[in-house]
C-alpha positions in Angstrom: -22.6 301.4 -14.1 -24.0 304.4 -12.5 -23.2 304.5 -8.7 -25.5 306.0 -6.1 -24.1 306.2 -2.6 -25.8 307.0 0.5 -23.4 305.9 3.3 -21.0 308.4 4.7 -18.7 308.6 7.7 -17.1 311.4 10.0 -14.2 313.5 8.7 -12.5 313.3 12.1 -10.0 310.4 12.2 -10.6 309.8 15.9 -14.3 309.6 15.3 -13.8 307.1 12.4 -12.0 304.7 14.7 -15.4 303.7 16.0 -16.3 302.5 12.6 -19.6 304.4 12.9 -21.4 305.2 9.4 -24.5 306.8 8.7 -26.7 307.7 5.7 -27.7 310.7 3.8 -30.5 310.6 1.1 -30.0 311.0 -2.4 -32.9 312.6 -4.4 -33.3 312.4 -8.1 -36.0 314.3 -9.7 -38.4 313.2 -12.4 -37.1 312.9 -16.1 -33.3 313.1 -15.3 -30.8 311.3 -17.5 -27.8 310.0 -15.7 -24.9 309.2 -18.0 -23.0 305.8 -17.8 -20.3 305.6 -14.9 -21.7 308.6 -13.1 -21.1 308.7 -9.4 -23.8 310.3 -7.1 -22.5 311.2 -3.6 -24.4 311.1 -0.3 -26.8 314.0 0.4 -27.1 315.2 -3.1 -30.3 316.3 -4.9 -30.6 316.4 -8.7 -33.5 318.6 -10.0 -36.1 317.4 -12.3 -35.3 317.2 -16.1 -31.5 317.7 -15.4 -28.9 315.7 -17.4 -25.6 314.3 -15.8 -22.9 313.6 -18.1 -21.1 310.2 -18.3 -18.5 309.7 -15.6 -19.6 312.8 -13.8 -19.0 312.9 -9.9 -21.9 314.6 -8.3 -20.8 316.1 -5.0 -23.2 319.1 -4.7 -26.8 319.6 -5.4 -27.7 320.1 -9.2 -30.6 322.6 -10.0 -33.5 321.6 -12.2 -33.2 321.9 -15.9 -29.4 321.7 -15.8 -26.6 319.9 -17.7 -23.8 318.8 -15.3 -20.5 317.3 -16.2 -16.8 316.6 -14.9 -15.2 315.7 -11.6 -16.6 317.3 -9.5 -19.8 317.9 -11.5 -20.3 321.4 -12.4 -23.3 322.8 -14.2 -22.3 324.0 -17.8 -25.6 325.0 -19.2 -29.4 325.4 -18.4 -31.9 323.7 -20.6 -34.7 326.0 -21.9 -38.2 325.1 -22.2 -38.2 324.7 -26.0 -35.5 322.1 -25.6 -37.7 320.1 -23.5 -40.6 320.4 -26.0 -38.3 319.5 -28.9 -37.1 316.3 -27.1 -40.6 315.2 -26.3 -41.6 315.4 -29.9 -38.8 313.3 -30.9 -39.8 310.5 -28.4 
């Protein structure tokens, strides 16, 4: 149930009366893990090898090799190269 949104709208209420919507790209790097129920908002980039916790709401860019959780999602730690190697050996 991951939701990835690209559609957005103006913040000004007068501009919204025209029902104009536009899109902002979402970029997700290689080897990411997105937990169940996460929401990825328009214009967000998630760096390679990052982990997004279940139920997180990603409203801002997440750097590579990061673990991000919460609403709004925030980085709680950075993954080390050793952790990547350990996980690859378990696969």
